[in-house]
C-alpha positions in Angstrom: 26.6 -9.5 9.8 22.9 -9.8 10.0 21.1 -7.7 7.6 17.1 -7.3 7.3 14.6 -4.5 6.2 11.5 -3.7 7.8 8.0 -2.3 5.9 5.3 -0.2 7.2 2.1 -0.9 6.0 -1.6 0.5 6.9 -4.7 1.9 5.5 -6.4 5.2 5.4 -9.5 5.5 7.2 -11.8 4.9 4.4 -14.0 7.5 3.3 -17.6 7.4 1.6 -17.8 10.8 -0.1 -21.8 9.8 -0.3 -24.0 7.8 1.8 -24.6 4.5 0.9 -28.3 3.3 0.5 -30.1 3.2 3.1 -27.7 5.2 5.3 -28.2 9.1 5.7 -25.9 11.4 7.9 -27.7 13.5 10.2 -28.3 17.1 8.8 -27.0 18.5 5.2 -24.2 15.8 3.6 -21.2 17.9 3.3 -21.5 19.2 -0.7 -17.6 19.7 -1.4 -16.7 16.0 -0.4 -19.9 15.2 -2.0 -18.6 16.9 -5.3 -15.0 15.2 -4.9 -14.5 12.5 -7.5 -12.7 9.3 -5.6 -9.5 10.0 -7.3 -9.3 13.5 -6.3 -10.1 12.9 -2.5 -7.6 10.0 -2.7 -5.0 12.1 -4.0 -5.6 14.6 -1.7 -5.1 12.3 0.9 -2.0 11.0 -0.5 -0.5 14.5 -1.0 -1.6 15.4 2.5 0.9 12.3 3.8 3.9 13.4 1.7 3.5 10.1 0.1 3.5 9.0 -3.9 1.5 6.5 -5.7 2.9 3.2 -7.0 3.9 3.3 -10.6 5.0 1.0 -13.2 7.6 3.7 -14.5 8.8 5.2 -11.1 10.6 3.0 -9.4 12.3 3.2 -5.9 15.6 4.9 -5.3 17.2 5.4 -1.9 16.7 9.0 -2.5 13.2 8.5 -1.9 14.2 6.8 1.8 14.4 10.4 3.9 13.4 9.3 7.3 16.3 9.2 9.8 17.1 5.2 10.7 17.6 4.3 14.0 20.5 4.6 16.2 23.5 2.0 15.5 22.6 -1.4 17.8 18.9 -0.6 17.8 17.4 -3.8 15.8 18.7 -5.6 13.0 17.2 -4.1 10.2 19.1 -1.7 7.6 16.2 -0.3 5.8 12.6 0.0 5.9 9.9 0.8 3.2 6.9 2.4 4.7 3.9 2.8 2.7 0.0 3.0 3.3 -2.9 1.7 1.2 -5.6 4.4 0.8 -8.8 3.4 -0.2 -12.0 4.9 -0.7 -15.6 4.1 -1.7 -19.1 5.8 -2.5 -22.4 4.8 -4.2 -24.5 7.0 -6.5 -27.7 5.6 -8.3 -26.9 2.4 -6.6 -23.6 2.1 -8.5 -20.9 1.4 -6.1 -17.7 2.8 -6.7 -14.6 2.0 -5.1 -10.9 3.0 -5.5 -7.7 1.9 -4.1 -3.9 3.3 -3.9 -0.7 2.0 -2.7 1.6 5.0 -1.7 5.1 4.8 -0.5 5.4 7.4 2.3 9.3 9.0 2.1 9.4 10.3 5.6 9.1 7.4 7.1 11.3 5.2 5.1 14.9 4.8 5.9 18.2 3.2 5.1 21.2 2.9 7.1 24.5 3.8 5.8 25.9 0.4 5.9 24.0 -0.6 3.0 24.8 2.8 1.1 28.4 2.3 1.4 28.2 -1.2 -0.1 27.7 -1.5 -3.8 26.1 -4.9 -3.7 23.7 -4.0 -0.9 22.7 -1.3 -2.5 21.4 -3.0 -5.3 20.0 -6.1 -3.6 18.4 -4.5 -0.5 16.9 -1.7 -3.0 15.3 -4.4 -5.2 13.9 -6.2 -1.8 12.3 -2.9 -0.8 10.9 -2.4 -4.4 9.4 -5.7 -4.0 7.7 -5.0 -0.9 6.4 -2.2 -2.6 5.1 -3.7 -5.8 3.4 -6.5 -3.2 1.6 -3.7 -1.8 0.1 -2.6 -5.3 -0.9 -6.0 -6.1 -3.0 -6.1 -3.2 -4.4 -3.0 -3.9 -5.3 -4.1 -7.3 -7.0 -7.3 -5.7 -8.9 -4.6 -3.0 -10.4 -3.2 -6.0 -11.2 -6.2 -8.0 -12.9 -7.7 -4.7 -15.3 -5.1 -4.4 -15.9 -4.3 -7.9 -17.2 -7.9 -7.7 -19.0 -7.5 -4.4 -23.0 -8.0 -4.3 -25.0 -5.5 -3.1 -22.3 -3.3 -2.3 -24.6 0.1 -1.8 -26.9 -1.9 0.7 -24.1 -2.5 3.1 -23.3 -0.1 5.8 -20.0 1.9 6.1 -19.0 -0.5 9.0 -19.6 -3.5 6.9 -17.8 -2.4 4.1 -14.9 -1.3 6.3 -14.5 -4.6 8.3 -14.4 -6.1 4.5 -11.4 -3.9 4.0 -9.6 -4.7 7.0 -9.8 -8.5 6.4 -7.9 -7.5 3.0 -5.6 -5.7 4.8 -4.6 -8.1 7.2 -4.1 -10.6 4.0 -1.9 -8.1 2.6 0.0 -7.9 6.1 0.3 -11.4 6.4 1.8 -11.9 2.5 4.5 -9.3 3.4 5.3 -11.1 6.3 5.9 -13.9 4.4 8.0 -12.5 1.9 10.2 -11.6 4.4 10.4 -14.6 6.2 11.0 -16.7 2.9 13.6 -14.3 1.8 15.1 -13.8 5.1 14.7 -10.0 4.4 16.2 -10.4 0.9 19.0 -12.3 1.9 18.3 -15.8 0.3 19.2 -14.7 -3.7 17.3 -17.6 -4.9 13.8 -17.0 -3.2 14.2 -13.4 -3.9 14.4 -13.9 -7.2 11.3 -16.3 -7.2 9.1 -13.4 -5.3 10.3 -10.7 -7.6 9.4 -12.5 -10.4 6.2 -13.7 -9.1 5.0 -10.2 -8.2 6.0 -9.0 -11.3 4.1 -11.6 -13.2 1.0 -10.6 -10.9 1.3 -6.8 -11.5 1.6 -7.9 -15.2 -1.8 -9.6 -15.6 -3.6 -7.8 -13.1 -5.3 -4.7 -14.9 -4.8 -1.5 -13.0 -8.0 0.3 -11.8 
């Protein structure tokens, strides 16, 4: 039997609650948006997507995969982890603030019955999917560190910042694809163990934003 997994990654449209230095929108700025913290803004976006953020203490279960799997014979994937990287920034008094959240999307995530009916597959496949989500969190933290160290960030336009974020998103997507390729979607237990350990190590050494 050929088994495989899919993953759905993406990014929210960046929102800048306050204009960056040197740029002003026409007309008065929207005060309700400006008054909200980045955490509140991103939390609202995550909630509106019916998603939930990554947590070290809240691991995925098969109950989180609520989407409908494709019809039998439609592809070799047996499970899909859908997630998004939500991010936002603002500048205040020339101080740049950036936040990023890796969030799991239950409605777009699914698992086929062939996995749930097999005890071994249930465990191994869920572990593979969890590492997809963990890897997304690694990159969310990397994005936060990158923008925290970015020189003169408040002097950059929203388009420039968006393009920089897009490059980081591309790096995340490429590593997710490499993870699937090297582990053969979790079928190579030796490679899966290596990836799981390495991603866990990165999460342990990287401080949360």
